[in-house]
C-alpha positions in Angstrom: -39.0 -28.7 -31.4 -37.6 -25.3 -31.8 -39.0 -24.5 -28.4 -37.2 -26.9 -26.8 -33.6 -26.3 -28.4 -33.8 -22.8 -27.2 -34.4 -23.8 -23.7 -31.5 -26.1 -24.0 -29.3 -23.5 -24.9 -30.9 -20.8 -22.8 -31.0 -22.5 -19.2 -27.0 -23.3 -19.4 -26.1 -19.7 -20.6 -28.4 -18.4 -17.7 -26.9 -20.4 -14.9 -23.5 -19.8 -16.5 -24.4 -16.0 -16.0 -25.6 -16.0 -13.1 -22.4 -18.3 -11.7 -20.2 -15.5 -13.1 -21.8 -12.6 -11.5 -21.6 -14.4 -8.1 -18.0 -15.0 -8.6 -17.0 -11.5 -9.8 -19.2 -10.2 -6.7 -17.2 -12.0 -4.3 -13.7 -10.8 -5.8 -14.7 -7.3 -5.2 -12.2 -5.5 -3.5 -13.0 -4.6 0.1 -12.1 -1.0 1.4 -8.8 -0.2 2.6 -7.7 -0.4 6.4 -5.0 1.6 7.4 -2.8 0.0 10.1 -0.3 1.8 12.7 3.1 0.0 13.1 4.7 0.3 16.5 8.1 1.1 15.6 9.5 3.9 13.3 12.9 4.1 11.0 14.1 7.8 11.6 16.4 9.1 8.9 17.1 12.4 7.8 14.1 13.6 9.6 11.3 11.3 7.9 9.6 8.8 10.1 8.9 5.4 8.5 6.6 3.6 10.8 6.8 0.4 8.8 7.8 -2.0 11.4 5.9 -4.1 14.3 9.3 -4.9 16.4 12.3 -3.0 17.6 14.3 -5.9 16.0 12.5 -5.7 12.4 13.5 -1.7 12.8 17.2 -2.3 13.8 17.6 -5.0 11.2 16.6 -2.6 8.9 18.6 0.7 10.1 21.8 -1.2 10.3 24.0 0.4 7.6 22.5 3.3 7.6 22.5 6.6 9.1 19.3 6.1 10.7 17.6 5.0 14.1 14.4 3.3 15.6 11.9 4.9 17.9 8.4 4.0 19.5 5.8 5.1 17.0 4.7 8.4 18.8 1.1 8.5 17.2 0.7 5.2 19.4 2.3 6.1 22.6 0.3 8.9 23.1 -2.7 7.1 22.0 -5.9 7.7 23.9 -6.9 4.7 26.1 -10.2 2.9 25.2 -13.0 4.2 26.4 -15.1 2.1 29.2 -18.4 0.6 28.0 -20.0 1.8 31.0 -21.1 5.2 31.3 -20.7 7.1 34.8 -23.6 8.4 36.6 -24.1 11.6 38.0 
């Protein structure tokens, strides 16, 4: 009788612990991913490249002594390599 009561308590606790561990594992933080945006706000020699469109940048710069320009890191980025190797 004592053995039956322990298994009635232990099984739900084991299931709850396993479910909790699985839930916590799925909520683990993912690695950060840096993204380069296409437009930069330029103000006092500081570039803030936080904009995906020129219109977003222009709306933010209105009323400020700032201007917008294309992100120079993207403008001069190397083209993607071909997946085919050159034969010599």
